[in-house]
C-alpha positions in Angstrom: 0.0 0.0 0.0 2.9 2.4 0.7 4.1 2.1 -2.9 0.6 3.0 -4.1 0.5 6.0 -1.9 3.9 7.0 -3.1 2.9 6.7 -6.7 -0.2 8.8 -6.0 1.9 11.4 -4.3 4.2 11.6 -7.4 1.2 12.0 -9.7 -0.3 14.7 -7.5 3.2 16.4 -7.6 2.9 16.5 -11.4 -0.5 18.2 -11.1 1.0 20.7 -8.7 3.8 21.6 -11.0 1.6 22.0 -14.0 -0.9 24.0 -12.1 1.8 26.4 -10.9 3.1 26.7 -14.4 -0.4 27.6 -15.5 -0.7 30.2 -12.7 1.8 32.3 -14.6 3.6 33.8 -11.6 0.5 33.9 -9.4 -1.4 36.1 -11.9 -4.0 33.4 -12.3 -5.5 32.6 -8.9 -7.4 29.3 -9.8 -4.4 27.4 -11.1 -2.3 28.8 -8.2 -4.9 27.5 -5.7 -5.0 24.1 -7.4 -1.2 24.0 -7.3 -1.1 24.8 -3.5 -3.9 22.2 -2.8 -2.1 19.6 -4.9 1.2 20.3 -3.0 -0.5 19.8 0.3 -2.1 16.5 -0.9 1.2 15.3 -2.3 3.0 15.9 0.9 0.3 14.2 2.9 0.5 11.1 0.7 4.3 11.1 0.9 4.1 11.3 4.7 1.8 8.3 4.8 4.2 6.3 2.5 7.1 7.3 4.8 5.5 5.4 7.6 6.6 2.2 5.9 9.3 3.1 3.3 12.8 4.4 4.0 12.9 8.2 3.7 15.7 8.3 1.1 13.9 5.8 -1.2 10.5 7.4 -0.8 11.9 10.9 -1.5 13.9 9.8 -4.5 10.9 8.0 -6.0 8.5 10.9 -5.2 10.7 13.5 -6.8 11.7 11.2 -9.7 8.0 10.6 -10.6 7.4 14.3 -10.5 10.4 15.1 -12.7 9.5 12.4 -15.2 5.9 13.5 -15.5 6.6 17.2 -15.6 9.3 16.7 -18.2 7.0 14.6 -20.5 4.1 17.0 -20.1 6.5 20.0 -20.8 7.5 18.3 -24.0 4.0 17.4 -25.1 2.1 20.6 -23.9 4.7 23.3 -23.9 7.2 22.4 -26.7 10.1 21.9 -24.2 13.2 20.3 -25.7 13.1 16.6 -26.5 16.8 16.3 -27.3 18.4 12.9 -27.1 20.7 13.8 -24.3 17.8 15.2 -22.3 15.6 12.1 -22.9 18.6 10.0 -22.0 18.9 11.7 -18.6 15.2 11.3 -18.0 15.6 7.6 -18.9 18.2 7.3 -16.2 15.8 8.8 -13.6 13.2 6.2 -14.7 15.7 3.4 -14.3 16.6 4.7 -10.9 13.0 4.7 -9.8 12.5 1.2 -11.1 15.7 0.1 -9.4 14.7 1.5 -6.1 11.3 -0.3 -6.4 13.0 -3.6 -7.1 15.5 -3.2 -4.3 13.0 -2.1 -1.7 10.3 -4.7 -2.7 
């Protein structure tokens, strides 16, 4: 169950980042409010996962999921760079997340 909570925390972290991007420097209140609410929910879910998982593993996976999701959405929605070196680095993050999951069971 802890891994499910951690996955959910990572997905909500992606929502937070995308909402804060849409808030355009706090000039748009609704996306800003969604971003803050998502941040609080993400931290809550992470805290629940930390009751079972090691802190280093949970934090690395949480931030890694967020980084992967925000990067992919940035490429798809905002035209961010999809250069081969950048994608290679993102693949390394994905491999690290998978490795931590396998090692921690």
